[in-house]
C-alpha positions in Angstrom: 0.0 0.0 0.0 1.4 3.4 -1.0 2.5 5.4 2.1 1.0 8.8 2.6 3.5 11.6 2.9 3.9 13.1 6.2 2.3 16.5 7.1 5.7 17.7 8.4 7.1 18.0 4.9 7.7 21.7 4.4 6.9 23.7 1.4 10.6 24.4 0.8 11.3 20.7 0.3 8.8 20.4 -2.6 10.3 19.4 -5.9 9.8 21.6 -9.0 7.0 19.3 -10.0 4.9 20.7 -7.2 5.2 24.1 -8.6 4.0 22.8 -12.0 1.0 21.2 -10.4 0.2 24.3 -8.4 0.2 26.4 -11.6 -1.4 24.1 -14.1 -3.4 21.4 -12.3 -7.0 22.4 -12.1 -8.7 19.0 -12.2 -12.4 19.1 -12.9 -15.0 16.5 -13.9 -15.8 13.0 -12.6 -12.7 11.2 -14.0 -10.4 12.1 -11.2 -10.6 13.4 -7.7 -7.7 14.7 -5.6 -7.1 13.8 -2.0 -8.0 16.5 0.5 -5.3 19.1 0.9 -5.0 18.2 4.6 -3.7 14.8 3.8 -0.8 16.1 1.8 0.5 19.5 1.0 2.1 18.7 -2.3 1.1 15.1 -3.4 -1.9 14.5 -5.6 -3.3 11.0 -5.7 -5.5 10.1 -8.7 -8.5 7.9 -8.3 -8.7 7.2 -12.0 -6.2 7.5 -14.8 -8.5 6.7 -17.7 -7.9 9.9 -19.7 -6.4 9.8 -23.1 -2.6 10.6 -23.1 -3.1 13.6 -25.4 -5.8 15.0 -23.1 -3.4 14.6 -20.2 -0.6 16.5 -22.0 -2.9 19.3 -23.0 -4.4 19.7 -19.5 -1.4 19.2 -17.2 1.8 19.9 -19.1 3.0 23.5 -18.9 5.0 25.3 -21.6 8.6 24.4 -21.1 11.9 25.7 -22.4 14.5 23.5 -20.7 15.3 19.8 -20.3 14.5 20.0 -16.6 10.9 20.9 -17.3 10.6 18.1 -19.9 11.8 15.6 -17.3 9.3 16.9 -14.8 6.4 16.7 -17.2 7.3 13.1 -18.2 7.7 12.1 -14.6 4.4 13.6 -13.7 2.6 11.8 -16.6 4.3 8.5 -15.8 3.1 8.8 -12.2 -0.5 8.6 -13.4 0.0 5.3 -15.2 2.3 3.5 -12.7 1.1 0.5 -10.8 -0.5 1.2 -7.4 -0.4 5.0 -8.3 2.7 5.6 -6.4 4.0 9.2 -6.1 6.8 10.3 -8.4 9.1 11.0 -5.5 9.2 7.3 -4.6 10.3 6.2 -8.1 13.9 5.1 -8.6 16.0 7.2 -10.9 16.7 4.3 -13.1 13.1 3.6 -13.8 12.5 7.3 -14.7 15.3 7.1 -17.2 13.9 4.1 -18.8 10.5 5.7 -19.1 12.0 8.9 -20.6 13.8 6.8 -23.2 10.6 4.9 -24.1 8.4 7.9 -24.4 11.1 9.7 -26.5 11.4 6.8 -28.8 7.6 6.7 -29.3 7.6 10.4 -30.1 10.2 10.2 -32.8 9.3 6.8 -34.2 8.2 7.0 -37.8 6.1 4.3 -39.5 8.1 2.1 -41.9 7.1 2.3 -45.6 6.2 -0.9 -47.4 6.8 -1.8 -51.0 3.6 -3.8 -51.6 1.5 -3.0 -54.6 -2.0 -1.5 -54.5 -5.0 -3.5 -55.7 -5.6 -2.6 -59.3 -9.0 -1.1 -60.2 -9.8 -3.0 -63.4 -8.3 -6.4 -64.4 -9.1 -8.3 -67.5 -8.2 -12.0 -67.5 -8.0 -14.0 -70.7 -8.3 -17.8 -70.7 -8.4 -20.4 -73.4 -9.4 -24.0 -72.7 -8.9 -27.0 -75.0 -9.0 -30.7 -74.3 -6.9 -32.9 -76.5 -6.3 -36.6 -76.0 -5.7 -37.3 -72.3 -4.7 -33.7 -71.4 -6.6 -30.5 -70.9 -4.7 -27.3 -71.5 -5.7 -23.9 -70.0 -3.8 -20.8 -71.3 -4.2 -17.8 -69.0 -3.1 -14.2 -69.4 -3.3 -11.7 -66.5 -1.8 -8.2 -65.9 1.4 -8.2 -63.9 0.0 -5.5 -61.6 -2.5 -8.2 -60.4 0.4 -10.1 -58.9 0.3 -8.3 -55.6 2.9 -8.6 -52.8 5.6 -9.7 -55.3 8.5 -7.3 -56.0 10.1 -8.6 -59.2 13.7 -7.7 -59.9 14.3 -4.9 -62.3 17.1 -3.8 -64.6 18.6 -0.4 -64.6 16.2 0.9 -67.2 13.3 0.0 -65.0 12.2 -3.0 -67.0 11.6 -6.3 -65.3 14.6 -8.7 -65.2 12.6 -11.5 -66.8 15.4 -14.0 -66.7 16.2 -13.5 -63.0 12.5 -13.4 -62.0 11.5 -16.8 -63.6 11.0 -18.6 -60.2 9.2 -15.6 -58.7 6.9 -15.4 -61.8 6.0 -19.1 -61.3 5.3 -18.5 -57.6 3.2 -15.5 -58.3 1.1 -17.2 -61.0 0.5 -20.2 -58.7 -0.5 -18.0 -55.7 -2.8 -15.6 -57.5 -4.1 -17.7 -60.4 -3.3 -21.4 -60.3 -4.9 -22.0 -56.9 -8.1 -20.3 -58.2 -8.6 -22.5 -61.3 -11.1 -25.2 -60.6 -11.9 -27.4 -63.6 -14.4 -30.3 -63.6 -14.8 -33.2 -65.9 -18.3 -34.6 -65.7 -18.8 -33.0 -62.3 -15.5 -34.4 -61.0 -12.9 -31.9 -59.9 -9.7 -32.4 -61.8 -6.5 -32.8 -59.8 -2.9 -33.0 -60.8 -2.6 -29.5 -62.0 0.8 -28.8 -63.6 2.3 -25.4 -64.5 4.0 -26.1 -67.8 5.4 -22.7 -68.8 5.2 -19.0 -68.0 6.0 -16.0 -70.2 6.0 -12.2 -70.0 4.5 -10.3 -72.8 4.3 -6.7 -74.0 0.9 -5.0 -73.6 0.6 -4.7 -77.4 1.0 -8.5 -77.9 -2.1 -10.0 -79.6 -1.1 -13.7 -79.5 -4.2 -14.6 -77.3 -6.5 -13.9 -80.2 -6.4 -17.6 -81.2 -5.5 -20.8 -79.3 -2.6 -21.7 -81.6 -0.9 -18.3 -81.4 -1.3 -18.2 -77.6 0.2 -21.7 -77.3 3.2 -20.8 -79.5 3.8 -17.6 -77.5 3.8 -19.4 -74.1 5.7 -22.5 -74.9 8.0 -21.9 -77.9 9.6 -18.7 -76.8 11.9 -18.8 -73.7 12.0 -16.2 -71.1 14.4 -13.5 -72.2 15.3 -10.0 -71.3 14.7 -9.0 -74.9 11.1 -8.5 -73.7 11.2 -5.0 -72.4 8.2 -4.5 -70.2 7.5 -2.5 -67.1 5.7 -3.9 -64.1 2.8 -1.5 -64.5 1.8 -2.5 -68.0 3.3 -6.0 -68.5 1.3 -9.2 -69.1 2.0 -12.6 -67.5 1.1 -15.6 -69.5 0.9 -19.2 -68.2 -0.1 -22.7 -69.4 -1.6 -25.2 -67.0 -2.3 -28.9 -67.9 -4.7 -31.4 -66.3 -5.0 -35.1 -66.8 -8.4 -36.1 -68.2 -10.2 -39.3 -69.2 -11.4 -38.1 -72.6 -11.5 -34.9 -74.7 -15.2 -35.8 -75.5 -16.2 -35.2 -71.9 -18.3 -32.2 -70.7 -16.1 -29.7 -68.8 -17.0 -27.0 -66.3 -15.0 -24.3 -64.6 -15.2 -22.3 -61.4 -12.6 -19.6 -61.7 -12.5 -17.5 -58.5 -10.3 -14.7 -59.9 -12.3 -11.7 -58.5 -9.6 -11.0 -55.9 -7.2 -9.9 -58.6 -8.7 -6.5 -58.8 -11.6 -4.3 -57.6 -13.4 -5.2 -60.9 -12.3 -8.3 -62.6 -13.6 -9.3 -66.0 -12.8 -12.8 -67.3 -12.9 -13.6 -71.0 -13.0 -17.4 -71.3 -13.0 -19.4 -74.6 -13.6 -23.1 -75.0 -12.1 -24.7 -78.1 -14.1 -27.8 -78.9 -12.5 -30.8 -80.6 -14.0 -29.9 -84.0 -12.4 -26.4 -83.7 -15.6 -24.5 -82.8 -14.9 -21.7 -80.3 -17.5 -20.9 -77.6 -16.8 -17.6 -75.9 -17.8 -16.5 -72.4 -17.4 -13.2 -70.6 -18.4 -12.5 -67.0 -17.7 -10.2 -64.1 -16.3 -11.4 -60.8 -16.9 -15.0 -59.7 -19.9 -16.4 -61.5 -19.7 -19.8 -59.8 -19.8 -23.1 -61.8 -19.9 -22.4 -65.6 -20.7 -25.4 -67.8 -18.6 -24.9 -70.9 -20.6 -27.4 -73.0 -23.9 -28.0 -71.1 -26.5 -30.6 -71.9 -30.0 -29.5 -72.7 -31.4 -30.2 -69.3 -28.5 -28.4 -67.6 -29.1 -25.3 -69.7 -32.8 -25.6 -69.0 -32.4 -25.7 -65.2 -30.0 -22.8 -65.2 -32.3 -20.5 -67.2 -35.4 -21.4 -65.3 -33.6 -20.2 -62.2 -32.4 -17.1 -64.0 -35.9 -16.2 -65.1 -37.3 -16.8 -61.7 -34.6 -14.6 -60.1 -35.0 -11.9 -62.7 -38.8 -11.3 -62.2 -38.3 -11.1 -58.4 -35.4 -8.6 -58.8 -37.2 -6.4 -61.3 -39.2 -4.0 -59.2 -40.6 -2.3 -62.3 -42.1 -5.6 -63.6 -43.5 -6.3 -60.1 -45.2 -2.9 -60.0 -46.7 -3.5 -63.4 -48.1 -6.8 -62.1 -49.5 -5.0 -59.0 -51.3 -2.5 -61.3 -52.9 -5.5 -63.1 -54.0 -7.2 -59.9 -55.4 -4.2 -57.9 -58.9 -4.1 -59.5 -59.4 -7.9 -59.1 -60.3 -10.0 -56.1 -60.1 -13.4 -57.8 -57.5 -15.2 -59.9 -59.8 -16.4 -62.6 -60.5 -13.0 -64.3 -56.8 -12.5 -64.4 -56.2 -15.5 -66.7 -56.8 -13.5 -69.9 -54.7 -10.6 -68.8 -51.7 -12.6 -67.5 -51.8 -14.9 -70.6 -51.7 -11.9 -73.0 -48.8 -10.4 -71.0 -46.9 -13.8 -71.1 -47.5 -14.3 -74.9 -46.5 -10.8 -75.7 -43.2 -10.6 -73.8 -42.3 -14.1 -75.0 -42.5 -12.9 -78.6 -40.2 -9.9 -78.2 -37.9 -11.8 -75.9 -37.3 -14.5 -78.5 -37.1 -12.0 -81.3 -34.5 -10.0 -79.5 -32.4 -13.1 -78.8 -32.3 -13.7 -82.6 -31.1 -10.1 -83.2 -34.4 -8.7 -84.4 -34.2 -5.8 -81.9 -32.6 -2.5 -82.9 -28.9 -2.4 -82.0 -28.8 1.4 -81.5 -27.6 2.8 -78.2 -30.8 4.7 -77.6 -33.0 1.6 -77.8 -32.5 0.3 -74.2 -33.3 3.7 -72.5 -36.3 4.0 -74.8 -37.6 0.6 -73.7 -36.9 1.5 -70.0 -38.9 4.7 -70.4 -41.8 2.9 -72.0 -41.8 0.4 -69.2 -42.2 3.2 -66.7 -44.9 4.7 -68.9 -46.8 1.4 -68.8 -46.8 1.5 -65.0 -48.1 5.1 -64.9 -50.8 4.3 -67.4 -52.1 1.2 -65.6 -52.1 3.0 -62.3 -54.0 6.0 -63.7 -56.5 3.6 -65.3 -57.1 2.0 -61.9 -57.7 5.4 -60.4 -60.0 6.7 -63.1 -62.1 3.5 -63.2 -62.3 2.6 -66.9 -63.9 -0.5 -68.2 -61.7 -3.6 -68.0 -63.3 -5.9 -70.6 -60.5 -5.3 -73.1 -57.7 -4.8 -70.7 -55.9 -7.9 -72.0 -55.4 -6.0 -75.3 -53.6 -3.1 -73.6 -51.6 -5.5 -71.5 -50.5 -7.3 -74.7 -49.1 -4.1 -76.1 -47.2 -3.3 -72.9 -46.1 -6.9 -72.7 -44.2 -6.5 -76.0 -42.3 -3.6 -74.4 -41.5 -5.6 -71.3 -40.2 -8.5 -73.4 -37.5 -6.2 -74.8 -36.7 -5.3 -71.1 -36.3 -9.0 -70.3 -34.0 -9.5 -73.2 -31.5 -6.9 -71.9 -31.1 -9.0 -68.8 -30.9 -12.2 -70.8 -28.4 -10.9 -73.3 -25.4 -11.4 -71.0 -26.4 -14.9 -69.9 -27.2 -16.5 -73.3 -23.5 -17.3 -73.5 -24.1 -20.0 -71.0 -26.8 -21.7 -73.1 -24.3 -23.6 -75.3 -25.9 -25.0 -78.4 -29.4 -25.0 -76.8 -30.4 -21.4 -77.5 -34.2 -22.0 -78.1 -34.4 -24.3 -75.1 -32.7 -21.7 -72.9 -35.1 -19.0 -74.1 -38.1 -21.0 -73.3 -36.7 -22.1 -70.0 -36.0 -18.5 -69.0 -39.6 -17.7 -69.9 -40.9 -20.5 -67.8 -38.9 -19.1 -64.9 -40.4 -15.7 -65.4 -43.9 -17.2 -65.4 -43.2 -19.2 -62.3 -42.1 -16.0 -60.6 -45.2 -14.1 -61.7 -47.4 -16.9 -60.5 -45.8 -16.8 -57.1 -46.3 -13.0 -56.9 -49.9 -13.3 -57.9 -50.6 -16.1 -55.4 -49.2 -13.9 -52.6 -50.6 -10.5 -53.8 -54.2 -11.4 -54.4 -54.9 -12.7 -50.9 -52.9 -9.8 -49.4 -55.1 -7.3 -51.2 -58.2 -9.2 -50.1 -57.1 -8.9 -46.5 -56.3 -5.2 -46.9 -59.7 -4.4 -48.4 -61.4 -6.0 -45.5 -60.0 -3.2 -43.3 -60.0 -0.3 -45.9 -62.9 0.3 -48.3 -62.1 -1.4 -51.6 -62.4 1.7 -53.8 -60.4 3.9 -51.5 -57.7 1.3 -51.1 -57.4 0.7 -54.8 -57.1 4.4 -55.5 -54.4 4.9 -52.8 -52.3 2.0 -53.9 -52.6 3.0 -57.5 -51.6 6.6 -56.6 -48.5 5.3 -54.8 -47.5 3.2 -57.8 -48.2 6.0 -60.3 -46.0 8.4 -58.2 -43.1 5.9 -58.3 -43.6 5.2 -62.0 -43.7 8.9 -62.8 -40.4 9.5 -61.2 -38.9 6.6 -63.1 -40.3 7.8 -66.3 -38.9 11.3 -65.8 -35.4 10.0 -64.9 -35.3 7.6 -67.8 -36.7 10.2 -70.3 -33.9 12.6 -69.2 -31.3 9.8 -69.9 -33.0 9.1 -73.3 -32.8 12.8 -74.2 -29.0 12.6 -74.1 -29.0 10.4 -77.2 -29.2 11.6 -80.8 -32.6 10.3 -82.0 -32.4 11.8 -85.4 -33.3 9.4 -88.2 -31.1 9.1 -91.3 -32.3 7.8 -94.7 -31.5 4.1 -94.9 -29.2 2.8 -97.6 -30.9 0.1 -99.6 -29.0 -3.1 -99.7 -29.5 -6.8 -99.0 -29.0 -6.4 -95.3 -31.8 -3.7 -95.1 -34.1 -5.9 -97.2 -33.4 -8.9 -94.8 -34.2 -6.7 -91.8 -37.5 -5.5 -93.3 -38.5 -9.0 -94.1 -37.7 -10.1 -90.6 -39.7 -7.3 -89.0 -42.5 -7.9 -91.4 -42.6 -11.6 -90.3 -42.6 -10.4 -86.6 -45.5 -8.1 -87.3 -47.5 -10.9 -88.9 -46.8 -13.2 -85.9 -48.0 -10.5 -83.5 -51.2 -9.9 -85.6 -51.9 -13.6 -85.7 -51.6 -13.9 -81.9 -53.9 -11.0 -81.4 -56.5 -12.5 -83.7 -56.2 -15.9 -81.9 -56.5 -14.3 -78.4 -59.5 -12.3 -79.5 -61.3 -15.6 -80.3 -60.3 -17.2 -77.0 -61.1 -14.1 -74.9 -63.9 -12.3 -76.9 -65.4 -10.2 -74.1 -63.7 -11.4 -71.0 -65.5 -10.0 -68.0 -63.3 -8.5 -65.3 -65.2 -9.0 -62.1 -68.4 -7.1 -62.8 -67.1 -5.8 -66.1 -65.9 -2.5 -64.7 -63.2 -1.3 -62.3 -64.2 -1.4 -58.7 -67.1 1.0 -57.9 -68.1 2.3 -54.5 -70.1 -0.6 -52.9 -73.8 -0.1 -52.9 -75.7 -0.2 -49.7 -77.2 -3.6 -49.0 
């Protein structure tokens, strides 16, 4: 236990530290409480020492101009943090010297600089896969800047010393790329990966345009300092081999290369035994990619994609809500939902076969029209128009929504393999399953709501909210559309233009035939009572 100083200590025996405290120590607040003055004339015992060191220095350290004052301040601060809160006067001189050295070292210590490389913002990875005989080869090209934490030796000119860095290049490609390449043969993960060769290439090198050129670049040219590249713009090529059972097997990949950069794009090409090249391009880690899927594998994948897309597309869901709000039963919705399904299926398939305009203004035009369809349907619910021919209006807007679906499908059709039509139909099935699930949930929910709120008032309020949201979307998308040049130029008559006109003419005939067929199936489909919900009459 720390002994209390005797009251007989005279003021003349106080150390210089007491003078500092008497001038600058004005403790306030609940964090510390000094002992009564009667207990000691010059010692202050702290009940708590939880203050930040910077706060202690600002509050208790006086301005000083000589080493003696510096030592007094350091001794004073150290007394706060010492065990058992012993007074400074009881500290041995050796311990004070050690404390001064430690604090001084901390004050003048500077953080060491590291030579590690930053994570690159955009990284493009090229990969070519080909199975031949009992071996599968994968040629990979990545930027050198993606090889983080590796400091390759350099020559005086700043170029990479390729010959001296061969072993480090092999280590880097294995750490950052080789361990992330997962290849499957008939759902079996291939083992026995072998790094056959590495090569450093100039950024202008175009040998990865074809499989044969890339193979020759990686294997037939030894590493040489004749390749003058800097670390910032150089390319690292590598060839991996895997033992396989047959080159006729179905292969899949799971390349987890997203960690190479903040945004990693992988361009993968499969070279089939007959020489056909099947390209893939995706962002980040897409999971398992079947390079040559069977029809049922493609079907399952695209059913899931369609189901996810309709649930993620808030604009399509709001359009469905506008269709459902005036109805209390599922049966009157059959004609409307069927017309919407048929319409968006037509334009979805047409767009997949390149019948949609390829102009840059077409996607924002479609997005604006989708927002317009939401506003129109919501206003129609508020005004209370007749609903007997609503399937016809829904058919027209369904054509627009089909183009919207095609924009989401365009990037995923690369995973369809040779089963394009099957994948399109499967995607459509997934969309319909998602719509059906939404309707099954939404119709009972609206029925419960209209038991609490009057039906007409509830329909108007919900439609007004949807119209408000759709109006904002339409304004924003129309502003984006206005940035494009929509001026039309006179077409040049050639065989390509004639083919496009014939294709669009065939599409118009298909749409007209479907409308005629649906008018026969749904001649005057009643919607509930044939009108939008009216105020309920008194019983």
